[in-house]
N, C-alpha and C positions, 0 to 999 in steps of 0.2 A: 579369834579364829572360830570359835562355837558359833558364833552370830552369821558369820558370813557363810559357815557350812549348811546352818538351819536355810538362810536366804537361798542358797544354791539349791537346797533340799525342796524347799516351797517353791521357788522361780521354775526348776523343771517339772515337777509337779503340775504345776498351771499352763507349760507350754505345751506338754503332753495333753493334759488333759481337754485344753482347745482345740489343739491340733487335731488328735486324734480321735478327739468328740467329735470334729466336722467329718471325718473321714466316716465314724459309725452314722452319720445322722444323713449321709449320701449312699452307703454303702448297704446298711440293714434295709431289710423288708419291714414294711409298715410303717416306718418313721415319718414326719414331715416332709420331711428332705429328701425322701428316698429319690433315688436318681436324680436329684437337684445340681449334679454338675461339678465339674472339675474347680470351676471359679470360685465355688463355695470352701471347697478346701484349701483353695490358696488364699485365699481370706481368713480362714480359720487358722492359718498355719502362719500366716503372715502377723495378722493380729495377736494370736498365740505366743510367739516369739516377742512381739515388741513390748506388749503389755509387765510382763513380768523381767525384762530387761530393763523396763524405766522406773518398776516399782525396786528394782533391787540392786541395780547398778551401781549406784552412790555407796552401797554396802558391799557387794563382793565383785563387782565387777558384770556382773548380771550376764556372767559365762555361760552357764544354762548348759554346756557342750563340752565332754570330754576332750573333742579335738582342737576346741580352742585354747582348751587348756594345755595341753602338750605341745600343740605348736606356739605357744606364747612360752613354756618352760624350755623346751628344746633350742628355743634362738633367746635364751637368757631374759628372758621380759616377764619372766614369773618364779616365784621363788618354789625349787624342787620339795620341800619338806611341805608346801602345801598342795601339792599336786594330788598325791592320796586321799585326804579328805575331802577336798574336792570333787575325785572323781564318784569315791563311794554315795556321796550327799547326791551327786547326779543322778548316780544308777537308783540309787533308792526313791528318788525322788520322781522318776521316769516310771518305775514299779508302781507306786501310789497313786500318780495321775491316773495310769489304765486302768487301776482298780475301782476307782469314781467312774470310768466310761462304761466299764463292765456293770457295776451295781446300777449306773443310769440307765443303760439300753440292755439290761439280761432279758426282757422280753422280748424284743426284735431280733435278739442273738437265738432264739431259741423258734422265729419264726424263719431264719434264712438258713437255705439251704445249700446256696455255694459256698464252699469252706476258702472259696481264697478272697470273697469278697470280706469274710470271717478275718482269717489271718490280715487281709489289710489293713483293719482297725487297730492292730496291734504292731504290725512291721512291715518291713518292705520286700517285694520280689521283683524280680526283671521279670517285665512282659514276655520277651522271648526267654526265657530260663537259660538265659547267657549271662556265666558270671564273669564274663569278659565285658561283655557290653554293661553291665551293670556297675563294674569297676570302672571305669570310664565315666561311666554317667556322676557318680558321686564322688568322682577325683573332680572332675569339671566344676560339679555344684557345689563343692564345700572349699573349692579354692577361689571360686567366686563370692562366697557368704564371707569367708574370712576375711580375704583381702579388703571388700567391702567393709566389714565391719572395723578392721584395724585403720583405715584411711578416713570413714567416720567419726571415728570418735580420737584419732590423733590431736586435735586440738583442744581437746581436755576444756573446751569453753562452756557448752551445756551439754552435757548427755544424755539429757532425757531427751531435748530436740535431736542428737545425734540417733537415737534409740528408735526414733520414728520412723528416720530414713532407712534405718536395719528391719524393720516390720515391713517397708515396702521392697527392700530386696528380697527379704524370705517369699515375700507373696508371690513377686515378681519369679523366682526360682523355682517355686513351686509349680508356678503355670508355665514356665519354659521349658523345663527340665524336668518337670514330672512325670511325663510320659512314658518313660523308660523302666521305673523305678519306683517311683513313690512322690519324692525321694526320700533318704535320710537325711543327711547333713547332718548327724548327730549320733554316734555311737549308742550313746544312753537311749536315747529317744526311739534305738531300733533292737537293740539286744535287752533291755533291761523288758520292755513289753513281750518281747521273743520269750523269754524265760517264764514270763506268767502265763501267757498261750500254751506252753507245754503242760505248766502245771493244773491251769483249771480244766475242770471237768464238763468242758462245752460239747455242745450235742445238738446240730453236728461238730465234728473240730478239723479232720484234717489234719495233714504233716503242719510244723512248725518249719518246715524248710531248713534244716540247720546246715545243709552243703552249702547253701547261700550265704547264712548268716556272718564269716567271716568278712564278706565283703562289704557293708555297709559299718563295719569298724575299720577295717584297714584302711579303705580308700579315704575316708573322709580326716582319719587322722594325716595320712601322708598330704593330700590335698591342705591341710590347715597349715602343716610345717611349712610346705613349699610356699607356701601365702605369705605367710611371715617373714622368711628370709628373703622372699623377693621384695617386699613393701620395705623392708628393713635396709635391704643392698642398694634401693635407688632413692627412696625417700628418707 
Protein backbone atom coordinates (compact mmCIF):
# COMPACT_ATOMS: atom_id res chain seq x y z
CA UNK A 1 0.00 0.00 0.00
CA UNK A 2 2.78 2.45 0.88
CA UNK A 3 4.53 1.82 -2.43
CA UNK A 4 1.29 2.28 -4.36
CA UNK A 5 0.51 5.52 -2.53
CA UNK A 6 4.01 6.81 -3.27
CA UNK A 7 3.39 5.96 -6.93
CA UNK A 8 0.10 7.89 -6.87
CA UNK A 9 1.81 10.85 -5.16
CA UNK A 10 4.67 11.02 -7.67
CA UNK A 11 2.40 10.32 -10.64
CA UNK A 12 -0.04 13.09 -9.71
CA UNK A 13 2.84 15.49 -9.03
CA UNK A 14 4.29 14.83 -12.47
CA UNK A 15 0.89 15.19 -14.12
CA UNK A 16 0.23 18.56 -12.48
CA UNK A 17 3.79 19.79 -13.05
CA UNK A 18 3.70 18.97 -16.77
CA UNK A 19 0.07 19.98 -17.31
CA UNK A 20 -0.10 23.20 -15.32
CA UNK A 21 3.49 23.88 -16.35
CA UNK A 22 2.31 24.10 -19.95
CA UNK A 23 -0.39 26.54 -18.83
CA UNK A 24 2.22 28.65 -17.03
CA UNK A 25 4.42 28.66 -20.13
CA UNK A 26 1.53 29.99 -22.25
CA UNK A 27 -0.12 32.37 -19.76
CA UNK A 28 2.70 34.00 -17.80
CA UNK A 29 4.28 37.12 -19.23
CA UNK A 30 7.85 36.85 -20.49
CA UNK A 31 8.12 33.08 -20.86
CA UNK A 32 9.44 31.47 -24.06
CA UNK A 33 5.95 30.13 -24.76
CA UNK A 34 3.96 33.26 -23.85
CA UNK A 35 0.74 33.34 -25.91
CA UNK A 36 1.83 30.08 -27.55
CA UNK A 37 -1.76 28.89 -27.84
CA UNK A 38 -4.09 26.23 -26.53
CA UNK A 39 -2.46 23.44 -28.55
CA UNK A 40 0.63 23.67 -26.32
CA UNK A 41 -1.57 23.18 -23.28
CA UNK A 42 -3.32 20.22 -24.93
CA UNK A 43 0.04 18.57 -25.57
CA UNK A 44 1.25 19.39 -22.07
CA UNK A 45 -1.72 17.83 -20.35
CA UNK A 46 -2.04 14.86 -22.72
CA UNK A 47 1.57 13.84 -22.27
CA UNK A 48 1.43 14.93 -18.63
CA UNK A 49 -1.20 12.24 -18.01
CA UNK A 50 0.29 9.63 -20.33
CA UNK A 51 3.82 9.58 -18.90
CA UNK A 52 3.00 9.00 -15.19
CA UNK A 53 0.27 6.53 -16.17
CA UNK A 54 2.84 4.54 -18.13
CA UNK A 55 5.35 4.85 -15.30
CA UNK A 56 3.09 3.77 -12.47
CA UNK A 57 0.17 1.96 -14.11
CA UNK A 58 1.62 -1.49 -13.35
CA UNK A 59 2.28 -0.44 -9.72
CA UNK A 60 -0.80 1.49 -8.55
CA UNK A 61 -3.07 1.45 -11.59
CA UNK A 62 -1.93 4.96 -12.49
CA UNK A 63 -5.24 6.44 -11.36
CA UNK A 64 -3.75 9.86 -10.36
CA UNK A 65 -7.32 11.17 -10.11
CA UNK A 66 -9.75 10.97 -7.14
CA UNK A 67 -12.69 10.90 -9.57
CA UNK A 68 -11.32 7.71 -11.12
CA UNK A 69 -10.62 6.21 -7.70
CA UNK A 70 -14.11 6.99 -6.40
CA UNK A 71 -15.78 5.97 -9.65
CA UNK A 72 -14.16 2.53 -9.47
CA UNK A 73 -14.88 2.15 -5.74
CA UNK A 74 -18.54 3.13 -5.99
CA UNK A 75 -18.98 0.51 -8.70
CA UNK A 76 -17.24 -2.23 -6.70
CA UNK A 77 -14.06 -2.27 -8.76
CA UNK A 78 -11.66 -0.83 -6.17
CA UNK A 79 -11.45 -1.67 -2.44
CA UNK A 80 -12.91 1.04 -0.19
CA UNK A 81 -10.16 0.64 2.41
CA UNK A 82 -7.67 1.92 -0.16
CA UNK A 83 -9.70 4.93 -1.33
CA UNK A 84 -8.65 7.28 1.48
CA UNK A 85 -4.89 6.67 1.19
CA UNK A 86 -5.03 6.97 -2.61
CA UNK A 87 -6.94 10.26 -2.55
CA UNK A 88 -4.65 11.76 0.12
CA UNK A 89 -1.62 10.78 -1.96
CA UNK A 90 -3.19 12.30 -5.08
CA UNK A 91 -4.01 15.61 -3.40
CA UNK A 92 -0.58 15.91 -1.80
CA UNK A 93 1.02 15.06 -5.14
CA UNK A 94 -1.00 17.76 -6.90
CA UNK A 95 0.12 20.35 -4.35
CA UNK A 96 3.77 19.28 -4.67
CA UNK A 97 3.58 19.38 -8.46
CA UNK A 98 2.19 22.92 -8.30
CA UNK A 99 4.95 23.97 -5.94
CA UNK A 100 7.48 22.90 -8.57
CA UNK A 101 5.76 25.14 -11.12
CA UNK A 102 5.76 28.14 -8.78
CA UNK A 103 9.46 27.62 -8.03
CA UNK A 104 10.35 27.37 -11.73
CA UNK A 105 8.15 30.24 -12.94
CA UNK A 106 8.41 32.67 -10.01
CA UNK A 107 10.04 35.53 -12.01
CA UNK A 108 7.23 35.29 -14.59
CA UNK A 109 4.51 35.31 -11.95
CA UNK A 110 6.05 38.59 -10.80
CA UNK A 111 5.78 40.05 -14.33
CA UNK A 112 2.16 39.01 -14.96
CA UNK A 113 -0.58 41.52 -14.18
CA UNK A 114 -3.59 39.43 -15.27
CA UNK A 115 -4.83 37.72 -12.11
CA UNK A 116 -7.02 35.27 -14.04
CA UNK A 117 -3.99 34.15 -16.05
CA UNK A 118 -2.17 33.56 -12.78
CA UNK A 119 -5.07 31.59 -11.30
CA UNK A 120 -5.31 29.61 -14.55
CA UNK A 121 -1.85 28.19 -13.92
CA UNK A 122 -3.20 26.77 -10.66
CA UNK A 123 -6.88 25.94 -11.15
CA UNK A 124 -9.84 26.25 -13.50
CA UNK A 125 -12.59 28.84 -13.88
CA UNK A 126 -15.55 29.08 -16.21
CA UNK A 127 -15.01 31.59 -19.01
CA UNK A 128 -18.60 32.84 -18.64
CA UNK A 129 -18.53 32.81 -14.81
CA UNK A 130 -21.30 30.21 -14.94
CA UNK A 131 -21.20 27.36 -12.45
CA UNK A 132 -23.88 25.56 -14.47
CA UNK A 133 -21.86 25.77 -17.69
CA UNK A 134 -18.74 24.70 -15.79
CA UNK A 135 -20.57 21.75 -14.24
CA UNK A 136 -21.88 20.53 -17.59
CA UNK A 137 -18.45 20.89 -19.18
CA UNK A 138 -16.63 19.07 -16.37
CA UNK A 139 -19.24 16.30 -16.21
CA UNK A 140 -19.12 15.58 -19.94
CA UNK A 141 -15.34 15.79 -20.14
CA UNK A 142 -14.75 13.50 -17.17
CA UNK A 143 -17.40 11.06 -18.35
CA UNK A 144 -15.60 10.71 -21.70
CA UNK A 145 -12.20 10.50 -19.98
CA UNK A 146 -13.17 7.76 -17.52
CA UNK A 147 -15.32 5.82 -19.98
CA UNK A 148 -12.40 5.90 -22.40
CA UNK A 149 -9.88 4.94 -19.72
CA UNK A 150 -11.94 1.95 -18.56
CA UNK A 151 -12.51 0.81 -22.15
CA UNK A 152 -8.86 1.23 -23.17
CA UNK A 153 -7.53 -0.72 -20.18
CA UNK A 154 -10.19 -3.44 -20.04
CA UNK A 155 -8.26 -6.00 -22.10
CA UNK A 156 -5.34 -6.15 -19.61
CA UNK A 157 -3.00 -7.11 -22.47
CA UNK A 158 -0.53 -4.23 -22.68
CA UNK A 159 -1.32 -1.47 -20.16
CA UNK A 160 1.47 0.80 -21.36
CA UNK A 161 0.06 0.82 -24.90
CA UNK A 162 -3.37 1.54 -23.42
CA UNK A 163 -1.98 4.54 -21.56
CA UNK A 164 -0.64 6.00 -24.80
CA UNK A 165 -4.22 6.01 -26.07
CA UNK A 166 -5.29 7.59 -22.77
CA UNK A 167 -2.75 10.37 -23.24
CA UNK A 168 -4.15 11.17 -26.69
CA UNK A 169 -7.67 11.11 -25.25
CA UNK A 170 -6.73 13.67 -22.58
CA UNK A 171 -4.99 15.80 -25.20
CA UNK A 172 -8.11 15.79 -27.35
CA UNK A 173 -10.39 16.52 -24.38
CA UNK A 174 -8.31 19.54 -23.39
CA UNK A 175 -8.41 20.81 -26.98
CA UNK A 176 -12.09 19.99 -27.54
CA UNK A 177 -13.62 20.76 -24.13
CA UNK A 178 -10.98 23.13 -22.77
CA UNK A 179 -12.62 26.32 -23.99
CA UNK A 180 -15.23 26.81 -21.25
CA UNK A 181 -13.29 25.85 -18.10
CA UNK A 182 -9.77 24.58 -18.61
CA UNK A 183 -10.82 21.77 -18.03
CA UNK A 184 -10.00 20.09 -14.69
CA UNK A 185 -11.39 16.53 -15.13
CA UNK A 186 -9.72 15.79 -11.80
CA UNK A 187 -10.59 17.10 -8.29
CA UNK A 188 -6.99 16.85 -7.02
CA UNK A 189 -5.57 18.68 -10.03
CA UNK A 190 -7.92 21.62 -9.32
CA UNK A 191 -8.51 21.80 -5.57
CA UNK A 192 -4.95 21.06 -4.42
CA UNK A 193 -3.37 23.89 -6.46
CA UNK A 194 -6.32 26.20 -5.63
CA UNK A 195 -5.56 25.79 -1.92
CA UNK A 196 -1.93 26.62 -2.68
CA UNK A 197 -2.99 29.69 -4.65
CA UNK A 198 -4.96 30.90 -1.63
CA UNK A 199 -1.98 30.40 0.68
CA UNK A 200 0.94 31.73 -1.38
CA UNK A 201 1.88 35.46 -1.21
CA UNK A 202 1.62 36.07 -4.97
CA UNK A 203 1.63 39.67 -6.19
CA UNK A 204 -0.65 40.41 -7.94
CA UNK A 205 -2.86 37.61 -6.76
CA UNK A 206 -6.58 38.09 -7.16
CA UNK A 207 -9.34 35.80 -5.98
CA UNK A 208 -8.99 32.03 -5.69
CA UNK A 209 -12.67 31.89 -6.77
CA UNK A 210 -13.90 29.58 -4.01
CA UNK A 211 -17.53 30.01 -5.11
CA UNK A 212 -16.64 27.99 -8.21
CA UNK A 213 -14.26 25.55 -6.50
CA UNK A 214 -16.87 22.84 -5.80
CA UNK A 215 -17.68 22.45 -9.51
CA UNK A 216 -14.40 20.81 -10.62
CA UNK A 217 -14.65 18.51 -7.59
CA UNK A 218 -18.27 17.35 -7.70
CA UNK A 219 -18.84 17.24 -11.48
CA UNK A 220 -15.79 15.03 -12.26
CA UNK A 221 -16.74 12.58 -9.48
CA UNK A 222 -20.31 12.26 -10.77
CA UNK A 223 -19.06 11.95 -14.36
CA UNK A 224 -16.61 9.22 -13.37
CA UNK A 225 -19.20 7.25 -11.39
CA UNK A 226 -21.66 7.35 -14.30
CA UNK A 227 -18.97 6.37 -16.80
CA UNK A 228 -17.83 3.29 -14.87
CA UNK A 229 -21.44 2.24 -14.20
CA UNK A 230 -22.48 2.64 -17.85
CA UNK A 231 -19.45 0.76 -19.16
CA UNK A 232 -20.09 -2.11 -16.72
CA UNK A 233 -23.78 -2.17 -17.63
CA UNK A 234 -23.21 -2.66 -21.35
CA UNK A 235 -19.74 -4.17 -21.68
